C-alpha positions as CSV (number, residue, x, y, z in Angstrom):
1,X,98.3,85.4,112.2
2,X,95.5,87.5,110.6
3,X,92.0,86.9,111.9
4,X,89.4,86.6,109.2
5,X,85.6,86.6,109.3
6,X,84.7,83.9,106.9
7,X,81.1,83.4,108.0
8,X,79.0,86.4,108.8
9,X,76.4,86.3,111.5
10,X,72.8,86.1,110.4
11,X,70.7,89.2,109.8
12,X,68.9,88.7,113.1
13,X,72.2,89.2,115.0
14,X,72.8,92.5,113.3
15,X,69.2,93.5,114.0
16,X,69.7,92.7,117.7
17,X,72.8,94.8,117.9
18,X,71.0,97.7,116.1
19,X,68.2,97.5,118.8
20,X,70.8,97.5,121.6
21,X,73.1,100.3,120.3
22,X,71.6,103.6,119.4
23,X,72.8,105.0,116.0
24,X,73.5,101.5,114.7
25,X,72.1,100.4,111.4
26,X,71.9,96.6,110.9
27,X,71.9,96.8,107.1
28,X,74.9,99.1,107.1
29,X,76.9,96.9,109.4
30,X,76.0,93.7,107.5
31,X,76.8,95.3,104.1
32,X,80.1,96.7,105.4
33,X,81.2,93.3,106.8
34,X,80.3,91.6,103.5
35,X,82.5,94.2,101.7
36,X,85.4,93.6,104.1
37,X,85.1,89.8,103.7
38,X,85.0,90.0,99.9
39,X,87.8,92.5,99.8
40,X,90.0,90.3,102.0
41,X,89.2,87.3,99.7
42,X,90.1,89.3,96.6
43,X,93.3,90.5,98.2
44,X,94.4,87.0,99.2
45,X,93.6,85.7,95.7
46,X,95.7,88.4,94.1
47,X,98.5,87.7,96.6
48,X,98.6,84.1,95.5
49,X,98.5,85.2,91.8
50,X,101.4,87.6,92.2
51,X,103.4,85.1,94.2
52,X,103.2,82.6,91.3
53,X,105.1,85.3,89.3
54,X,107.6,86.0,92.1
55,X,106.0,89.3,93.1
56,X,103.9,90.9,95.8
57,X,101.1,93.3,95.1
58,X,103.2,96.2,96.2
59,X,106.1,95.2,93.9
60,X,103.7,94.7,91.0
61,X,102.2,98.2,91.5
62,X,105.7,99.8,91.5
63,X,106.6,98.0,88.3
64,X,103.3,99.1,86.7
65,X,104.0,102.7,87.7
66,X,107.4,102.5,86.1
67,X,106.1,100.8,83.0
68,X,103.9,103.8,82.3
69,X,106.8,106.4,82.8
70,X,109.4,106.0,80.1
71,X,111.8,108.5,81.7
72,X,111.3,106.9,85.2
73,X,110.3,108.4,88.5
74,X,111.9,109.7,91.6
75,X,111.5,107.4,94.6
76,X,109.5,110.1,96.4
77,X,107.1,110.3,93.4
78,X,106.6,106.5,93.5
79,X,106.0,106.7,97.3
80,X,103.4,109.4,96.8
81,X,101.7,107.6,93.9
82,X,101.4,104.3,95.7
83,X,100.5,105.7,99.2
84,X,103.5,104.4,101.1
85,X,106.2,106.1,103.1
86,X,109.5,106.9,101.5
87,X,111.2,104.4,103.8
88,X,108.8,101.7,102.6
89,X,109.5,102.6,99.0
90,X,113.2,102.5,99.6
91,X,112.8,98.9,100.8
92,X,110.7,97.9,97.8
93,X,113.1,99.5,95.4
94,X,116.1,97.8,97.1
95,X,114.5,94.4,96.6
96,X,113.5,95.2,93.0
97,X,116.9,96.5,92.1
98,X,118.7,93.5,93.7
99,X,116.5,91.3,91.5
100,X,117.4,93.3,88.5
101,X,113.8,94.5,87.8
102,X,114.5,98.2,88.2
103,X,117.5,100.6,87.7
104,X,118.3,103.6,89.8
105,X,120.4,106.3,88.2
106,X,121.3,109.9,89.2
107,X,118.9,112.5,88.0
108,X,120.2,114.2,84.9
109,X,119.5,117.7,86.2
110,X,120.3,117.2,89.8
111,X,122.8,114.5,90.8
112,X,121.5,114.6,94.4
113,X,118.3,113.0,93.3
114,X,117.9,109.5,91.8
115,X,115.5,108.3,89.1
116,X,114.1,104.8,89.0
117,X,113.4,103.1,85.7
118,X,112.0,99.7,84.7
119,X,114.9,97.4,83.7
120,X,114.6,95.1,80.7
121,X,114.2,92.2,83.1
122,X,111.3,94.1,84.8
123,X,109.6,94.7,81.5
124,X,110.0,91.0,80.6
125,X,108.5,90.0,84.0
126,X,105.5,92.3,83.3
127,X,105.1,91.0,79.8
128,X,105.0,87.5,81.1
129,X,102.5,88.3,83.8
130,X,100.1,90.8,82.3
131,X,98.2,88.6,79.9
132,X,97.4,86.2,82.7
133,X,96.7,89.0,85.1
134,X,94.3,90.8,82.8
135,X,92.6,87.5,81.9
136,X,92.1,86.6,85.6
137,X,90.8,90.1,86.4
138,X,88.3,89.8,83.5
139,X,87.2,86.5,84.9
140,X,86.8,87.9,88.4
141,X,84.5,90.6,87.1
142,X,82.8,88.5,84.5
143,X,79.7,88.0,86.6
144,X,78.9,91.7,86.2
145,X,77.6,93.5,83.1
146,X,79.3,96.6,82.0
147,X,76.5,98.7,83.5
148,X,76.8,96.8,86.8
149,X,80.6,97.5,86.8
150,X,79.9,101.2,86.4
151,X,77.3,101.0,89.2
152,X,79.8,99.2,91.5
153,X,82.5,101.7,90.8
154,X,80.1,104.6,91.6
155,X,78.9,102.8,94.8
156,X,82.5,102.1,95.9
157,X,83.3,105.8,95.4
158,X,80.5,106.7,97.7
159,X,81.8,104.3,100.3
160,X,85.3,105.7,99.9
161,X,83.9,109.2,100.7
162,X,82.7,107.8,104.1
163,X,86.1,106.4,105.1
164,X,87.0,109.5,107.2
165,X,84.0,108.7,109.5
166,X,85.8,105.5,110.5
167,X,89.4,106.7,110.4
168,X,89.3,110.0,112.2
169,X,88.9,110.2,116.0
């Protein structure tokens, strides 16, 4: 069971922690927790959305990668592009292939390698999903102007640049 923080403490609680712990910044902690909460909510909403179409987010991402590559991709390329291990990608591809959404074939130039392509059924699944998907994504972001969306993207890039400060020992 995943634990979620649905209600953030008040600003005063963050301020008390900042006074107690040197190097703490109440505003930074409060903003980060808000980002995490919203991120989790968005991820859960998309999980429900993809589930209605018989997919997970990971499976959707693989299908989208393949949709954009007419010739297909090697499983290792898919793993690299999606940021998962080769073993994880193998599991995803096994499920997608079993469902008939992707095809694995020997590489034309090197029979030891395989290529993965989107099957007709996978293309049909995406065609059935994408209009709804893009409409829902537009609705999600509809509260922001085009300028605010650009600002948000720039701010998120700045946050992404700070991730090593949390990740690395």
